C-alpha positions in Angstrom: 19.0 -8.6 35.1 19.1 -12.5 35.6 21.0 -13.6 38.6 23.5 -16.4 38.2 26.5 -17.9 40.0 29.7 -16.2 39.4 32.5 -18.1 37.4 36.1 -17.1 38.3 37.9 -17.1 35.0 41.7 -17.4 34.6 43.5 -14.9 32.7 44.7 -17.5 30.1 41.0 -18.1 29.4 40.1 -14.4 29.1 42.9 -14.4 26.2 41.0 -17.2 24.4 37.7 -15.4 24.8 39.3 -12.1 23.6 40.5 -14.0 20.5 37.2 -15.6 19.8 35.4 -12.1 20.0 38.2 -10.3 17.9 37.9 -12.8 15.1 34.2 -12.4 14.5 33.7 -9.8 11.7 29.9 -9.0 11.3 29.7 -7.6 7.9 32.2 -9.2 5.4 31.1 -11.8 3.0 32.8 -15.2 3.0 33.6 -17.8 0.5 32.6 -21.5 0.7 30.0 -24.1 -0.2 26.1 -23.4 -0.5 23.1 -25.5 0.6 21.8 -27.2 -2.5 24.8 -26.7 -4.9 28.3 -27.8 -5.3 31.0 -26.2 -3.1 32.5 -23.1 -5.0 36.3 -22.6 -4.9 37.5 -19.1 -3.9 38.0 -17.9 -7.4 34.5 -18.7 -8.3 33.0 -16.4 -5.8 31.5 -13.0 -6.9 34.4 -11.1 -5.8 36.6 -10.0 -2.7 39.0 -11.6 -0.4 37.9 -14.6 1.8 37.8 -14.0 5.5 37.6 -16.2 8.5 34.2 -17.6 9.4 32.2 -15.5 11.8 29.0 -15.5 13.9 25.8 -14.1 12.6 24.9 -10.8 14.3 21.4 -12.3 15.4 17.9 -11.4 14.2 17.5 -9.6 17.7 20.3 -7.3 16.9 19.2 -5.3 13.7 21.8 -3.6 11.7 21.6 0.1 11.2 22.6 1.8 8.0 24.1 0.2 4.9 26.5 -2.9 4.8 30.2 -1.9 4.1 30.6 -0.7 0.6 33.1 -3.5 -0.1 30.7 -6.3 0.9 30.6 -9.0 -1.8 28.6 -12.1 -2.3 30.7 -15.3 -1.5 29.2 -18.9 -1.1 29.3 -20.2 2.5 27.4 -22.9 4.3 24.8 -21.7 6.9 26.9 -23.2 9.6 30.1 -21.1 8.6 28.2 -18.0 9.1 26.5 -19.0 12.3 23.1 -19.7 10.9 21.0 -22.8 11.8 20.8 -25.0 8.7 17.7 -26.9 9.7 15.0 -24.2 8.6 17.0 -23.8 5.2 17.2 -27.4 4.6 13.5 -28.1 5.3 12.6 -25.1 3.0 14.7 -26.7 0.1 12.9 -30.1 0.8 9.6 -28.2 0.4 10.7 -26.6 -2.9 11.0 -30.2 -4.4 7.4 -31.0 -3.2 6.1 -27.8 -4.7 7.5 -28.8 -8.1 6.2 -32.4 -7.9 2.7 -32.9 -9.7 2.1 -35.9 -7.5 1.5 -33.5 -4.6 -1.9 -32.5 -6.0 -3.0 -29.3 -4.5 0.5 -28.8 -3.1 1.9 -28.6 -6.6 2.5 -25.0 -7.2 5.0 -24.7 -10.1 6.8 -26.7 -12.7 10.3 -25.4 -11.9 12.0 -23.0 -9.5 15.3 -21.7 -8.3 15.9 -20.0 -4.9 18.6 -18.1 -3.4 19.1 -17.1 0.2 21.8 -14.7 1.3 22.8 -13.2 4.8 25.4 -10.6 5.4 27.1 -11.1 2.1 27.0 -14.9 2.3 25.0 -17.0 -0.2 23.8 -19.8 2.1 21.4 -21.4 -0.3 21.3 -21.7 -4.0 19.1 -24.5 -5.3 16.8 -25.5 -8.3 14.1 -28.0 -8.4 11.6 -29.3 -11.0 11.6 -28.5 -14.6 12.3 -25.2 -16.6 10.4 -26.9 -19.4 7.8 -29.9 -18.6 4.8 -29.3 -20.9 4.3 -29.2 -24.8 1.0 -27.5 -24.3 -1.7 -27.5 -21.5 -2.4 -31.0 -20.4 0.3 -32.6 -22.4 3.6 -33.5 -20.6 6.8 -33.9 -22.4 8.4 -37.3 -22.4 11.0 -37.3 -19.4 13.8 -37.3 -21.8 12.7 -34.2 -23.5 12.0 -32.1 -20.3 14.6 -29.5 -19.2 15.5 -29.4 -15.7 15.6 -26.2 -13.7 19.1 -25.3 -12.7 20.7 -22.8 -10.5 21.5 -20.6 -13.5 18.1 -21.0 -15.1 16.8 -17.8 -16.7 13.2 -16.8 -15.7 10.7 -14.2 -16.9 10.7 -11.8 -14.0 7.3 -10.3 -14.8 6.7 -7.3 -12.4 10.1 -7.4 -10.9 10.9 -5.5 -14.0 9.2 -2.5 -12.3 12.2 -2.3 -9.9 14.6 -1.7 -12.8 12.5 1.1 -13.9 12.4 2.7 -10.8 16.1 2.5 -10.4 16.5 4.0 -13.8 14.1 6.9 -12.7 16.2 7.4 -9.6 19.4 7.7 -11.7 17.8 10.4 -13.8 16.8 12.2 -10.7 20.3 12.0 -9.6 21.5 13.4 -13.0 19.1 16.4 -12.7 16.9 15.4 -15.7 13.8 14.3 -13.6 12.2 15.6 -10.4 10.0 13.5 -8.2 7.5 16.1 -7.4 7.1 17.6 -10.7 4.0 16.9 -12.9 4.4 14.3 -15.5 2.9 16.6 -17.9 5.9 18.8 -17.7 7.9 16.1 -19.5 5.1 14.7 -21.6 2.6 17.4 -22.4 0.2 15.0 -24.0 -0.2 13.4 -20.6 -2.3 16.3 -19.4 -5.3 15.0 -21.2 -8.3 13.6 -19.3 -7.5 15.2 -15.8 -3.9 14.0 -15.5 -2.2 17.3 -15.3 -1.6 17.0 -11.5 -0.2 13.6 -11.4 3.6 13.5 -10.4 6.5 11.2 -10.9 6.6 10.3 -7.3 2.9 9.1 -7.8 3.6 6.9 -10.7 6.4 5.3 -8.6 4.1 4.9 -5.5 0.9 3.8 -7.3 -0.9 6.7 -6.0 -1.6 8.4 -9.2 -5.3 7.5 -9.7 -4.7 5.6 -12.9 -6.4 2.2 -13.5 -4.4 -1.1 -13.1 -4.1 -1.6 -16.9 -5.1 0.2 -20.1 -8.8 -0.1 -20.7 -8.2 -1.0 -24.2 -5.3 -3.8 -24.1 -2.3 -2.7 -26.0 -2.2 -5.8 -28.0 -5.5 -5.0 -29.4 -4.4 -1.4 -30.5 -3.5 -1.3 -34.2 -0.9 1.1 -35.7 2.3 -0.2 -33.9 4.3 1.0 -31.1 3.4 4.8 -31.8 -0.3 4.1 -31.3 0.2 2.1 -28.3 2.2 4.7 -26.6 -0.6 7.2 -27.5 -3.1 4.7 -25.6 -0.9 5.0 -22.6 -1.0 8.9 -22.8 -4.5 9.0 -23.2 -5.4 6.7 -20.3 -8.2 8.2 -18.0 -7.8 8.1 -14.2 -10.4 6.8 -11.9 -9.4 8.9 -9.0 -7.8 12.2 -8.2 -4.0 12.0 -7.8 -2.8 11.1 -4.2 -6.4 10.1 -3.0 -6.1 6.3 -3.7 -3.6 3.6 -3.8 -4.0 1.0 -6.6 -1.2 -1.1 -8.0 -0.9 -0.2 -11.5 1.0 -1.4 -14.6 -0.1 1.9 -16.3 2.0 3.8 -13.9 5.3 2.2 -14.9 4.4 2.3 -18.6 3.8 6.1 -18.1 7.0 6.4 -16.3 8.6 4.5 -19.3 7.7 7.3 -21.6 8.9 9.8 -19.3 12.3 8.2 -19.0 12.7 7.8 -22.7 11.7 11.4 -23.5 14.1 13.0 -20.9 17.0 10.8 -21.9 16.4 10.3 -25.6 17.2 6.6 -25.1 15.0 3.4 -25.0 14.4 1.7 -21.6 16.3 -1.3 -22.5 19.3 0.8 -23.2 19.0 2.7 -20.0 18.6 -0.6 -18.0 21.7 -1.9 -19.8 24.0 0.9 -19.4 22.8 2.2 -16.1 22.3 -1.2 -14.1 23.2 -4.4 -15.8 26.5 -3.5 -17.5 27.9 -1.7 -14.4 27.0 -4.6 -12.1 28.1 -7.3 -14.6 24.7 -8.8 -14.7 25.2 -10.6 -17.8 22.2 -12.8 -17.7 19.7 -10.0 -17.5 18.0 -8.4 -20.4 14.6 -7.7 -22.3 14.1 -9.9 -25.4 16.9 -12.3 -24.5 19.0 -13.6 -27.5 18.5 -16.9 -29.0 21.7 -18.3 -27.7 20.2 -18.0 -24.0 17.1 -20.2 -24.9 18.5 -23.5 -23.6 18.5 -21.9 -20.2 15.2 -20.1 -20.2 12.3 -21.5 -18.4 9.1 -21.9 -20.5 6.1 -19.9 -19.4 2.4 -20.3 -20.7 1.0 -21.5 -24.0 0.1 -18.3 -25.9 -2.5 -17.8 -28.5 -0.2 -15.3 -30.3 0.3 -16.5 -33.9 3.2 -18.6 -34.3 4.3 -18.7 -30.7 2.9 -21.7 -28.9 4.6 -22.4 -25.6 6.5 -19.3 -24.6 10.2 -19.6 -24.0 12.3 -16.4 -24.2 9.4 -14.2 -25.4 7.7 -12.1 -22.5 4.6 -13.6 -21.0 2.7 -10.2 -20.2 0.8 -9.5 -23.3 1.0 -5.6 -22.9 4.7 -5.9 -22.6 4.9 -8.2 -25.8 2.8 -5.2 -27.5 5.5 -2.8 -26.5 8.0 -4.9 -28.3 9.1 -6.7 -25.2 10.4 -3.8 -23.5 8.0 -2.2 -21.1 8.2 -0.3 -17.8 6.3 -2.9 -15.9 7.4 -6.2 -17.4 9.8 -7.7 -19.9 13.0 -8.6 -18.2 14.5 -11.9 -18.0 17.2 -12.8 -15.4 18.7 -15.4 -13.0 18.9 -15.6 -9.1 22.5 -14.7 -9.3 22.0 -11.5 -11.1 19.3 -10.5 -8.7 21.5 -11.3 -5.9 24.1 -8.9 -7.0 21.4 -6.3 -7.5 20.0 -7.1 -3.9 23.4 -6.7 -2.3 24.1 -3.4 -4.3 21.0 -1.9 -2.5 22.3 -3.2 0.9 25.6 -1.8 0.2 24.0 1.7 -0.5 24.0 1.7 -4.2 27.5 0.1 -5.0 29.1 -3.3 -5.7 32.6 -4.2 -6.1 33.5 -0.4 -6.6 30.7 0.2 -9.2 28.1 2.6 -8.0 24.7 2.7 -9.7 22.9 5.1 -7.1 23.9 7.2 -4.3 22.9 6.3 -0.6 20.3 9.0 -0.3 18.5 7.6 -3.4 18.6 4.0 -2.0 17.1 5.4 1.2 14.3 7.0 -0.7 13.5 3.7 -2.4 12.7 2.3 1.0 10.8 5.3 2.5 7.2 4.8 3.0 5.2 7.3 0.8 1.9 5.6 1.4 1.5 5.6 5.2 -1.9 7.2 4.8 -3.0 3.9 3.1 -2.6 1.1 5.7 -1.4 -2.3 4.5 -0.1 -0.7 1.1 3.3 0.5 2.3 5.3 1.6 -0.7 8.6 3.2 -1.5 9.8 4.4 -4.8 8.9 1.4 -7.0 9.5 -1.1 -4.0 6.8 -2.5 -1.8 7.5 -2.4 1.8 6.5 -4.5 4.8 4.3 -7.1 3.0 4.2 -10.1 5.3 2.0 -12.2 2.9 5.1 -12.9 0.8 7.9 -11.6 2.7 7.3 -14.0 5.7 9.7 -13.7 8.7 11.9 -11.1 6.9 9.0 -8.5 6.8 9.4 -5.2 8.6 8.8 -1.5 7.9 12.2 -1.5 6.5 12.1 -4.4 4.2 11.8 -3.9 0.4 10.4 -6.3 -2.3 8.2 -7.3 -5.0 6.5 -10.0 -6.8 5.9 -11.1 -10.4 2.9 -12.8 -12.0 5.0 -15.6 -13.3 5.9 -16.8 -9.9 8.9 -14.4 -8.9 9.6 -12.6 -5.7 12.4 -10.6 -4.3 12.7 -9.7 -0.6 15.5 -7.5 0.8 15.7 -7.2 4.7 17.9 -4.3 5.5 17.9 -4.9 9.2 19.5 -8.3 9.1 21.2 -7.6 5.7 19.6 -10.4 4.1 17.6 -11.4 1.0 15.5 -14.1 -0.3 14.9 -14.7 -4.1 12.4 -17.1 -5.6 12.0 -17.4 -9.3 9.7 -19.8 -10.7 7.5 -20.5 -14.0 4.1 -21.1 -12.2 2.4 -20.0 -15.5 3.8 -23.0 -17.3 1.8 -24.3 -19.1 -1.3 -21.8 -18.2 -2.0 -19.0 -16.0 -4.6 -20.7 -13.9 -2.6 -22.2 -11.1 -2.6 -22.2 -7.2 -1.0 -19.2 -5.4 2.6 -19.4 -5.0 2.6 -17.1 -1.8 3.1 -20.0 0.5 6.4 -20.8 -1.3 7.4 -17.1 -1.4 6.7 -16.6 2.3 8.4 -19.7 3.3 11.7 -18.6 1.6 11.6 -15.4 3.9 10.5 -17.5 6.9 13.4 -20.1 6.3 16.1 -17.4 6.3 14.6 -15.4 9.2 14.4 -18.6 11.3 17.9 -19.6 10.4 19.3 -16.2 11.9 19.7 -16.9 15.7 17.8 -15.1 18.4 19.8 -15.3 21.5 18.2 -15.3 24.9 19.4 -12.3 27.1 21.9 -13.9 29.7 22.0 -17.2 27.5 19.6 -19.1 29.6 16.9 -21.6 28.4 14.5 -20.3 25.9 11.5 -21.5 23.7 10.2 -20.6 20.4 6.7 -20.6 18.6 5.6 -19.2 15.4 3.6 -19.5 12.1 4.5 -22.3 9.9 2.4 -22.2 6.6 0.9 -25.5 7.6 4.2 -27.5 7.7 7.2 -27.4 9.9 10.4 -25.5 8.7 13.0 -27.3 10.9 14.8 -26.3 13.9 12.4 -23.7 15.3 9.4 -25.6 13.9 6.6 -23.6 15.7 2.9 -24.1 14.9 -0.3 -22.2 14.4 -0.6 -21.7 17.9 0.9 -23.4 21.0 1.2 -23.2 24.7 4.1 -23.4 27.3 2.7 -24.4 30.6 4.3 -24.2 34.0 3.7 -26.9 36.7 2.1 -25.9 40.0 4.0 -23.0 41.6 5.4 -23.7 45.0 7.6 -21.7 47.0 11.4 -22.3 47.1 13.6 -20.4 49.7 17.2 -19.5 48.6 19.6 -22.1 49.8 17.1 -24.7 50.7 17.5 -28.2 49.4 14.0 -29.3 49.8 10.8 -27.8 48.2 8.5 -26.9 51.3 4.8 -27.5 50.5 2.1 -25.2 51.8 -1.2 -26.4 53.4 -2.8 -29.2 51.5 -0.8 -28.2 48.4 -2.2 -24.7 48.1 0.0 -21.7 47.5 -0.1 -19.2 50.2 1.6 -15.9 49.8 1.6 -12.9 52.3 2.4 -10.3 49.4 1.7 -10.1 45.7 3.4 -12.2 43.1 5.7 -10.5 40.6 6.3 -12.1 37.3 9.0 -11.1 34.8 10.2 -12.6 31.7 12.0 -11.6 28.3 10.1 -11.9 25.1 11.0 -11.4 21.5 7.9 -10.7 19.6 7.8 -10.4 15.7 4.4 -11.3 14.5 1.4 -10.1 12.5 -0.7 -7.6 14.3 -3.5 -10.2 14.1 -1.5 -12.6 16.1 -1.7 -13.1 19.9 1.1 -13.8 22.3 -0.2 -13.6 26.0 0.6 -14.8 29.5 -2.4 -16.5 31.1 -3.0 -18.0 34.7 -5.1 -20.9 36.1 -6.2 -21.2 39.7 -8.2 -24.4 39.2 -5.6 -26.9 38.1 -5.6 -26.0 34.5 -9.3 -26.3 33.7 -9.8 -22.7 32.9 -7.4 -19.8 32.0 -7.5 -16.1 32.2 -5.2 -13.5 30.5 -2.8 -11.7 32.8 -3.4 -8.0 32.2 -1.0 -6.1 30.2 0.8 -9.1 28.9 -0.7 -9.3 25.4 1.8 -8.7 22.6 1.6 -8.8 18.7 3.0 -7.1 15.8 6.4 -5.7 15.0 8.6 -4.5 18.1 11.9 -3.4 16.2 13.3 -6.8 16.7 14.3 -6.3 20.1 13.8 -8.2 23.3 11.2 -6.8 25.8 11.3 -7.3 29.6 7.6 -8.0 30.4 6.5 -7.5 34.1 3.1 -8.4 35.7 1.8 -8.6 39.3 -0.9 -11.0 40.6 -2.5 -10.6 43.9 -1.5 -12.3 47.1 -2.7 -15.8 47.8 -4.0 -18.1 49.0 -4.6 -20.1 45.9 -6.3 -23.3 47.4 -6.0 -25.3 44.1 -2.6 -23.8 43.2 -1.4 -21.3 40.6 -0.3 -22.3 37.1 1.0 -19.9 34.3 1.1 -20.6 30.6 2.3 -18.5 27.6 0.0 -19.0 24.6 0.8 -18.0 21.0 -2.2 -18.0 18.5 -1.5 -17.3 14.8 -2.6 -18.5 11.3 -1.1 -20.4 8.4 -1.0 -16.9 6.6 0.8 -15.1 9.4 4.0 -13.2 8.8 6.7 -12.4 11.1 9.4 -14.7 12.5 7.5 -15.7 15.7 7.9 -15.5 19.4 10.9 -16.3 21.6 10.5 -16.4 25.5 13.2 -16.8 28.3 14.2 -15.6 31.7 10.8 -16.4 33.4 11.1 -15.5 37.2 8.2 -15.5 39.7 8.9 -14.2 43.2 7.0 -13.2 46.3 9.3 -10.8 48.1 12.6 -12.4 48.2 11.1 -15.9 47.7 11.6 -17.5 44.3 8.6 -19.4 43.3 9.7 -20.2 39.7 12.8 -19.7 37.6 12.7 -21.0 34.1 16.5 -21.3 34.0 16.6 -23.9 36.8 17.4 -27.3 35.1 14.2 -29.0 36.4 11.9 -26.0 36.1 8.6 -27.7 35.2 7.3 -26.4 31.8 5.3 -28.4 29.3 5.5 -27.4 25.7 2.8 -27.9 23.1 3.8 -26.3 19.7 6.7 -24.6 21.4 10.2 -25.6 21.0 12.9 -25.7 23.6 16.0 -24.1 22.0 19.7 -24.9 22.8 21.8 -22.3 24.3 23.3 -20.6 21.2 26.9 -20.6 20.5 28.1 -20.1 24.3 31.6 -18.6 24.2 32.3 -20.2 27.5 31.8 -23.8 26.1 33.8 -22.7 23.1 36.7 -21.9 25.4 36.4 -25.1 27.2 34.9 -23.6 30.4 32.5 -25.5 32.6 28.9 -24.4 33.2 28.9 -21.8 36.0 26.4 -23.5 38.4 22.7 -23.4 38.9 20.9 -19.9 38.7 19.7 -18.2 41.9 16.8 -19.8 43.5 17.1 -23.4 42.1 17.2 -26.4 44.3 
């Protein structure tokens, strides 16, 4: 426990503090304006009463269970809900760069719309670039004929459609028409051909069926209409025994589509409409969107299909097109607003504004890892789990998500009750474009970095973490940095001068004890370690048992280490080093509460105002939201051991 001077607090001030604490609801959404769009009046919010502004629970205080079932999405500024706006603002600026052809290799997509939300508050809703920019590959439309992307632009979701198929499947499980562990052949006898008799519904949802990624004969090359194409799906030949391999496969969800249509007697589009989009009032989500929506639809690729040209409102995926635009793996069109309602529904345990589409147990199963035996391919029922390559700082074993080929992604972080949505038309005007993963990853990183991490005890703290090659504002971090102490010298409690040992060396009669608080949320390939130097900083050695990496349940750790007694003729220095890459996931590393002692003698306390620390790549952070300052109280004095 950090030792600080006591503060005598008058009773009147305690009343003020109690009022502050009592007015901080943690889970209700709030109305207000949002970064990147005009302010929304209360009656324009997605629903629910307006509550007083609150303080974010903190990224280092993960939530347990679902959000309150009455949580609704309301627009707020980041500051109004206790978030740091700098990372979000920086991400939105980068979104403009990614949609600018003048950026060369940094140009990722013609247009994009992003939405970020935390604890029921939509804190960013922003569009950049053009929904329609090209007449055909290599030919840009005149500026006056282009269609700018808007917050309500409708995008081809591509493989995000798989999530809707999975939700429909779980609805049929709840209805008793479908069982996860039952072979698919029980519902579709023709499916048993070519060794598929043992494949279960669960294996289709978790991509462990052994089916190849796509039909060997592309469905658009199969003559004979929809019936013949369904037979092609049923006759697919597996490449591995069920349950022995993980392979992401469109065929899995196409097969599941046939199961769902068989057990219900309805088409998939009907099941999605009646079971999901209508109950949740997702009015801008549909397969084969009507012509009236076309002015708001983002164009995708220039297609060789007869009479099509630049696709706009017709599904980009050719196999989905061959299925009439309604397919288990692709085909849906939607907006960030509609997807936000779906994401909050799942955070609420399957309900939104009193309309339930799934029970809490089914929602839990969506996020259960069924593929732990395949490291790196964590998968729930339809949803991917813990994929830092696109989830960024929101990634964790409990984070759900998915991506789509057209440039779409959805990340739902249950622990911070947050989600990040990025919809783009990266395939406009052609499929051969750079990876959009940096933008996907940056969306999750910006939201994660905006959620505060509060140093235990409220003392001085520092941050470093991955950046995708560019700063993200506020806690900017880097691909690797160091935080280095000055030369350690003894300071006796109560002394006003700093005594020097012989010739500046550090003499100690007993071992040195080091302790500090660390918040580590990184890739397993990253490294955060304490190092020491006894030659003036020329060479460094790691201090045993201080290396950290990976996911640590988003909690602070108390790290302790011991160094042998001196003398240290050339003095002793300590440094904390973070090493990562531009592709690293996780939020990063926070450090605070460094205390180095020899017996009762304090050699170093990072909370001392003049504690010598040199930061390269690390960011010193302000003390977050001190209630004492909010109540008008003075700072309580210097920590123990300072001059």
